[in-house]
ZAMARGU-4260 file (C-alpha; in steps of 0.2 Angstrom, whole numbers, plus 5000, padded with zeros to 4 digits):
<rodrens>
0) 5034/4877/4900 | 5027/4888/4913 | 5010/4897/4909 | 4998/4907/4919 | 4982/4897/4918
5) 4966/4906/4912 | 4948/4902/4911 | 4950/4897/4893 | 4962/4883/4896 | 4952/4872/4884
10) 4958/4882/4869 | 4973/4874/4861 | 4989/4884/4864 | 4985/4890/4881 | 4998/4877/4888
15) 5012/4871/4876 | 5009/4853/4881 | 4993/4844/4875 | 4982/4835/4887 | 4984/4816/4889
20) 4965/4813/4890 | 4950/4817/4881 | 4941/4834/4884 | 4931/4833/4900 | 4940/4818/4907
25) 4955/4826/4916 | 4958/4825/4935 | 4965/4836/4948 | 4974/4830/4964 | 4975/4844/4977
30) 4990/4843/4988 | 4989/4854/5004 | 5006/4861/5010 | 5013/4872/5024 | 5023/4886/5015
35) 5037/4885/5028 | 5039/4866/5030 | 5053/4855/5025 | 5042/4840/5026 | 5030/4848/5013
40) 5044/4851/5001 | 5048/4832/5002 | 5030/4827/5000 | 5028/4839/4985 | 5043/4831/4976
45) 5037/4813/4980 | 5019/4816/4974 | 5025/4823/4958 | 5037/4810/4954 | 5024/4796/4958
50) 5009/4803/4949 | 5018/4811/4934 | 5004/4822/4929 | 5002/4832/4913 | 5003/4849/4923
55) 5008/4854/4940 | 4997/4869/4946 | 5005/4880/4959 | 4998/4893/4971 | 5008/4907/4962
60) 5004/4922/4951 | 5017/4928/4938 | 5025/4941/4949 | 5028/4929/4964 | 5034/4915/4952
65) 5047/4927/4945 | 5053/4932/4962 | 5055/4914/4968 | 5065/4910/4952 | 5077/4925/4956
70) 5070/4937/4943 | 5067/4955/4946 | 5048/4959/4948 | 5040/4974/4939 | 5043/4991/4947
75) 5028/5000/4953 | 5020/5011/4940 | 5021/5029/4946 | 5003/5032/4940 | 4998/5019/4953
80) 5003/5031/4967 | 4989/5043/4962 | 4976/5030/4966 | 4980/5033/4984 | 4980/5015/4992
85) 4996/5009/4985 | 5007/5013/5000 | 4994/5005/5012 | 4993/4989/5001 | 5012/4987/5002
90) 5011/4989/5021 | 4998/4975/5021 | 5008/4964/5010 | 5024/4967/5020 | 5015/4962/5036
95) 5009/4946/5028 | 5026/4942/5021 | 5035/4946/5037 | 5025/4934/5047 | 5029/4920/5034
100) 5047/4925/5034 | 5049/4924/5053 | 5041/4907/5053 | 5052/4901/5039 | 5067/4907/5048
105) 5063/4898/5064 | 5059/4882/5055 | 5074/4883/5044 | 5064/4884/5028 | 5063/4898/5015
110) 5045/4904/5013 | 5038/4897/4996 | 5050/4882/4996 | 5036/4871/4993 | 5030/4880/4977
115) 5048/4881/4971 | 5050/4863/4974 | 5034/4860/4964 | 5040/4870/4949 | 5058/4862/4949
120) 5051/4845/4950 | 5039/4848/4936 | 5053/4855/4925 | 5064/4840/4930 | 5051/4828/4924
125) 5047/4838/4908 | 5029/4842/4915 | 5019/4858/4912 | 5017/4871/4925 | 5002/4882/4927
130) 5001/4898/4938 | 4984/4897/4945 | 4983/4910/4959 | 4976/4928/4958 | 4988/4942/4956
135) 4995/4946/4973 | 4993/4965/4971 | 4974/4963/4967 | 4972/4951/4982 | 4981/4963/4994
140) 4970/4978/4987 | 4954/4968/4991 | 4961/4962/5007 | 4965/4980/5013 | 4949/4987/5007
145) 4939/4975/5018 | 4949/4978/5034 | 4940/4989/5046 | 4950/5005/5051 | 4953/4997/5068
150) 4960/4981/5060 | 4971/4992/5049 | 4978/5001/5064 | 4981/4984/5073 | 4990/4977/5058
155) 5001/4992/5056 | 5004/4992/5075 | 5010/4974/5075 | 5022/4978/5060 | 5029/4992/5070
160) 5032/4981/5085 | 5043/4970/5074 | 5056/4984/5072 | 5062/4984/5090 | 5057/4980/5108
165) 5040/4986/5114 | 5048/4998/5126 | 5058/5007/5112 | 5044/5007/5100 | 5032/5013/5113
170) 5044/5027/5118 | 5046/5032/5099 | 5027/5032/5096 | 5024/5041/5112 | 5037/5055/5108
175) 5029/5057/5090 | 5011/5058/5097 | 5018/5069/5112 | 5025/5082/5099 | 5007/5084/5092
180) 4997/5083/5108 | 5009/5095/5117 | 5008/5108/5103 | 4989/5107/5103 | 4988/5108/5122
185) 5000/5123/5122 | 4989/5132/5110 | 4973/5129/5120 | 4978/5129/5138 | 4994/5139/5138
190) 4985/5154/5146 | 4979/5144/5161 | 4997/5136/5163 | 5006/5153/5163 | 5016/5151/5147
195) 5005/5159/5134 | 5013/5171/5121 | 5008/5186/5131 | 5017/5179/5147 | 5033/5178/5137
200) 5031/5195/5130 | 5028/5202/5148 | 5042/5192/5156 | 5056/5194/5142 | 5050/5210/5134
205) 5044/5213/5116 | 5062/5216/5109 | 5068/5199/5115 | 5053/5190/5110 | 5054/5198/5092
210) 5072/5192/5091 | 5066/5174/5095 | 5053/5176/5081 | 5067/5183/5069 | 5078/5168/5073
215) 5065/5155/5070 | 5057/5164/5055 | 5075/5166/5048 | 5079/5148/5050 | 5063/5143/5041
220) 5068/5155/5027 | 5086/5147/5027 | 5078/5130/5024 | 5069/5137/5009 | 5085/5146/5003
225) 5095/5129/5005 | 5082/5120/4994 | 5083/5134/4981 | 5102/5135/4981 | 5106/5117/4984
230) 5116/5115/4967 | 5126/5131/4969 | 5130/5127/4988 | 5138/5111/4982 | 5150/5121/4971
235) 5153/5134/4984 | 5158/5122/4998 | 5169/5111/4987 | 5185/5121/4989 | 5182/5124/5008
240) 5189/5113/5021 | 5172/5107/5027 | 5162/5091/5024 | 5151/5094/5008 | 5136/5084/5014
245) 5118/5087/5014 | 5117/5091/5032 | 5131/5104/5031 | 5123/5113/5017 | 5107/5113/5026
250) 5116/5120/5041 | 5123/5134/5031 | 5106/5139/5025 | 5099/5138/5042 | 5113/5149/5049
255) 5112/5162/5036 | 5093/5163/5037 | 5094/5164/5056 | 5107/5178/5056 | 5096/5187/5043
260) 5081/5185/5053 | 5089/5191/5069 | 5096/5206/5060 | 5078/5211/5053 | 5071/5209/5071
265) 5085/5220/5078 | 5082/5233/5064 | 5064/5235/5069 | 5057/5225/5054 | 5056/5225/5035
270) 5043/5229/5022 | 5043/5224/5004 | 5028/5227/4993 | 5011/5223/5000 | 5019/5211/5012
275) 5028/5217/5028 | 5038/5209/5042 | 5035/5222/5055 | 5042/5222/5073 | 5025/5218/5080
280) 5023/5203/5068 | 5040/5196/5074 | 5035/5198/5092 | 5019/5189/5088 | 5029/5175/5079
285) 5042/5174/5094 | 5028/5172/5107 | 5020/5159/5096 | 5037/5150/5095 | 5040/5151/5113
290) 5023/5145/5118 | 5023/5131/5105 | 5040/5126/5109 | 5036/5124/5128 | 5021/5113/5124
295) 5031/5103/5111 | 5045/5100/5124 | 5034/5095/5138 | 5023/5084/5126 | 5038/5075/5119
300) 5045/5071/5136 | 5028/5065/5143 | 5024/5055/5128 | 5040/5046/5127 | 5039/5042/5146
305) 5021/5036/5144 | 5025/5026/5128 | 5039/5017/5136 | 5029/5013/5151 | 5015/5006/5140
310) 5028/4996/5130 | 5034/4989/5146 | 5017/4984/5151 | 5013/4977/5133 | 5029/4967/5134
315) 5023/4957/5148 | 5008/4950/5138 | 5017/4946/5122 | 5022/4928/5119 | 5041/4923/5120
320) 5050/4921/5104 | 5054/4903/5109 | 5036/4899/5109 | 5037/4897/5090 | 5050/4884/5091
325) 5038/4873/5100 | 5026/4872/5085 | 5024/4854/5079 | 5027/4856/5060 | 5016/4841/5057
330) 5001/4851/5064 | 5004/4865/5051 | 4997/4853/5037 | 4984/4845/5048 | 4966/4849/5041
335) 4958/4851/5058 | 4972/4863/5065 | 4972/4873/5048 | 4953/4874/5048 | 4953/4881/5066
340) 4966/4894/5061 | 4956/4899/5047 | 4940/4901/5057 | 4950/4911/5070 | 4955/4923/5056
345) 4937/4924/5050 | 4932/4930/5068 | 4946/4943/5068 | 4942/4950/5051 | 4928/4942/5041
350) 4929/4953/5026 | 4948/4952/5024 | 4947/4933/5026 | 4935/4932/5012 | 4948/4941/5000
355) 4963/4932/5007 | 4955/4914/5008 | 4938/4912/5001 | 4940/4922/4985 | 4957/4914/4981
360) 4949/4896/4984 | 4936/4900/4971 | 4949/4909/4959 | 4961/4894/4960 | 4946/4882/4958
365) 4940/4891/4942 | 4957/4888/4934 | 4959/4870/4940 | 4941/4866/4933 | 4947/4873/4917
370) 4962/4862/4916 | 4952/4847/4921 | 4939/4850/4908 | 4953/4852/4895 | 4958/4834/4898
375) 4974/4838/4909 | 4979/4827/4923 | 4984/4840/4937 | 4993/4840/4953 | 4988/4856/4962
380) 5001/4862/4975 | 4992/4874/4987 | 4992/4880/5005 | 4984/4868/5017 | 4972/4882/5022
385) 4965/4882/5004 | 4963/4863/5001 | 4946/4861/5009 | 4938/4875/5000 | 4946/4871/4983
390) 4941/4852/4984 | 4923/4858/4988 | 4922/4868/4972 | 4930/4854/4962 | 4917/4842/4968
395) 4903/4855/4964 | 4909/4867/4950 | 4891/4874/4949 | 4894/4882/4966 | 4908/4893/4960
400) 4905/4911/4960 | 4906/4920/4943 | 4924/4924/4939 | 4920/4943/4936 | 4916/4944/4955
405) 4933/4938/4960 | 4943/4951/4949 | 4944/4970/4949 | 4948/4981/4963 | 4937/4982/4978
410) 4931/4998/4987 | 4928/5001/5005 | 4910/5002/5012 | 4900/5013/5001 | 4893/5024/5015
415) 4911/5028/5021 | 4916/5032/5003 | 4901/5043/5000 | 4904/5052/5017 | 4923/5055/5013
420) 4919/5062/4996 | 4905/5073/5003 | 4917/5080/5016 | 4930/5083/5002 | 4917/5093/4991
425) 4911/5103/5006 | 4928/5108/5011 | 4932/5113/4993 | 4916/5124/4992 | 4919/5131/5010
430) 4937/5136/5005 | 4931/5145/4990 | 4916/5153/4999 | 4927/5159/5013 | 4938/5169/5002
435) 4924/5176/4991 | 4914/5182/5006 | 4929/5190/5013 | 4932/5199/4997 | 4914/5205/4996
440) 4914/5210/5014 | 4927/5223/5011 | 4944/5214/5015 | 4958/5222/5005 | 4966/5213/4991
445) 4983/5214/4999 | 4977/5206/5015 | 4969/5192/5005 | 4985/5189/4995 | 4994/5189/5011
450) 4982/5176/5019 | 4983/5165/5004 | 5002/5166/5003 | 5003/5161/5022 | 4991/5146/5019
455) 5002/5141/5004 | 5019/5143/5013 | 5014/5135/5030 | 5008/5119/5020 | 5023/5119/5008
460) 5036/5121/5022 | 5028/5107/5033 | 5023/5095/5020 | 5039/5098/5009 | 5050/5098/5024
465) 5044/5082/5031 | 5045/5074/5014 | 5063/5079/5013 | 5066/5073/5031 | 5059/5056/5025
470) 5073/5055/5011 | 5063/5062/4996 | 5072/5069/4981 | 5071/5088/4980 | 5058/5087/4965
475) 5047/5076/4976 | 5048/5087/4991 | 5045/5102/4981 | 5030/5094/4972 | 5023/5088/4988
480) 5025/5105/4997 | 5018/5114/4982 | 5002/5104/4981 | 5000/5103/5000 | 4988/5118/5001
485) 4976/5108/4990 | 4973/5095/5004 | 4965/5109/5014 | 4954/5112/4999 | 4950/5094/4996
490) 4957/5080/5007 | 4954/5068/4992 | 4970/5076/4984 | 4983/5070/4996 | 5000/5078/4993
495) 5009/5062/4998 | 5002/5053/4982 | 5009/5067/4971 | 5026/5067/4980 | 5027/5048/4978
500) 5022/5049/4960 | 5037/5060/4957 | 5049/5050/4968 | 5045/5035/4958 | 5052/5044/4943
505) 5069/5044/4952 | 5069/5027/4961 | 5064/5009/4957 | 5052/5001/4969 | 5046/4983/4968
510) 5040/4969/4979 | 5058/4962/4981 | 5061/4977/4993 | 5050/4968/5005 | 5063/4954/5006
515) 5076/4966/5010 | 5066/4974/5024 | 5062/4957/5031 | 5081/4954/5032 | 5084/4970/5041
520) 5070/4968/5053 | 5077/4950/5057 | 5093/4958/5064 | 5090/4956/5083 | 5107/4963/5088
525) 5106/4980/5080 | 5098/4995/5089 | 5082/5002/5083 | 5090/5018/5076 | 5102/5008/5065
530) 5088/4997/5059 | 5078/5012/5055 | 5093/5020/5046 | 5095/5004/5036 | 5077/5003/5031
535) 5077/5021/5025 | 5090/5015/5012 | 5077/5003/5005 | 5067/5012/4991 | 5050/5005/4996
540) 5052/5010/5014 | 5058/5027/5009 | 5043/5029/4997 | 5031/5024/5012 | 5039/5037/5023
545) 5039/5051/5009 | 5021/5048/5005 | 5016/5047/5024 | 5025/5061/5031 | 5020/5073/5017
550) 5002/5070/5021 | 5005/5072/5040 | 5014/5088/5037 | 5000/5095/5026 | 4987/5089/5039
555) 4996/5098/5054 | 4998/5114/5043 | 4980/5114/5039 | 4972/5109/5055 | 4984/5116/5068
560) 4997/5128/5063 | 4987/5139/5051 | 4972/5142/5063 | 4984/5146/5077 | 4994/5159/5067
565) 4978/5167/5060 | 4977/5179/5074 | 4994/5186/5069 | 4989/5187/5051 | 4972/5196/5056
570) 4980/5211/5064 | 4977/5222/5049 | 4958/5220/5049 | 4956/5221/5068 | 4960/5204/5073
575) 4951/5187/5071 | 4935/5194/5079 | 4933/5205/5064 | 4932/5190/5052 | 4914/5185/5056
580) 4909/5202/5053 | 4917/5203/5036 | 4909/5186/5031 | 4892/5192/5036 | 4895/5208/5026
585) 4901/5198/5012 | 4885/5187/5012 | 4874/5202/5013 | 4883/5210/4998 | 4883/5194/4988
590) 4865/5192/4991 | 4862/5209/4985 | 4872/5206/4969 | 4862/5190/4966 | 4845/5198/4969
595) 4850/5213/4958 | 4854/5201/4944 | 4838/5190/4945 | 4826/5204/4949
</rodrens>
């Protein structure tokens, strides 16, 4: 009978098998193993057969036990996405799992074979099995919370390098960063470099630049049209001799929207209600597009080249794959070697080592002490790195920390958390004050509505568009885009978490996806593009992409795009230079109203 062991193991019924000894007279034999060692598997089987304990305790929680036995782990609760760190914790778990999988593959042993051998041997001999490890999700959450930002970046970088060669990965990361940097530099330094919006207008003429604005603006509108009419487009394209795929339907929307945008530009603009698409605005949009496009193209090419160069340099310092094959498997369970490895990890990330090693030593020891006090004879099969710590606690149970300190979710540093919340609240107040002061300063309601609509649309298009690009379902992309403007108001409300919440209503994601990802990444013959395409088919990876790119899109919209199109939006009030005056007037008028109320 397999049972999760608890603090109250002395209570009858916790394990179906009664103890063979009087209460308080049990014993625990700790067997340290290497999780990827064939020799460890044999040692586990021999020890259990020889000692015939009442209970075999294994370093597993219920979720990992079910996974080892071939059962399906529980899916992620959609509500967990709203807590914010779920995606990052899965990335950390993926990194740890991938390292173990690679070692096991090189050494010809499946990860966790020692634990599975312990369970199978116990069942073969009719012995009890106790799951004595802490829940893996709780461990990873506490592990992630105690990693410094630099260590988190380092860990994710190492995982990224596992996808392909350093040169290919470097080029891809450089290109991505170059897109952002090139766009930003184009907006700041385009005038000095001679490709500012005004330069394009002077060289090409306002009419031509307006056509460019209509083309791009129409294409964006076409994407919105596609998203709204997707179900009907499927039916309309069905009888036509064209592939009825998502990309074809998207292309139809873009083509129709672009044609409409060019027609509006050629006709001198269009007005509807308080909003208008004038020729001047299309010219401004066209200049912005040409200026930004030049920067993006230059940044992408430069970033890809520099990234590839950096990857080539990094490749010269990375160890060869063959180095792993030279490991003496006997050393993996040698106490001195394991202790040295643990100490090195502590120097690398002391807080994370505490969550991953020390706390689990204490947690497992708590449960083993409870089994021993209940009178059970126990063989505990644990990783070699935990043996010394567990045996120390078993020899001196009074030194065990309280169980309450080993469970529950950990938070990051309190100062960082307070600062993050403070910034969020300040931005919320600042956003509200900004619009209130503009209204009190005399800005028209039509312009304020237009300003807010632009804020909403820019955030929605970038966040929702990147979510869809990541593979999100339409409801997820719409929700992510719809709440993206809230991130500008309060960064604690990340749209990616909301998009992920909705995505989990349509797909099932659980830790077994990590095994599929590890198998894909182990394919050393496939090109990076194929590996990435296959990874996108795995629900967990797609969820990570959806949440991450939705947040990135909202961030770019709020910090880069909206501030840069603000001059175009401010034309009706006399340009951006008029905004400070309106804010000052609003402050004076607001103070006058307050003073009139209190006096």
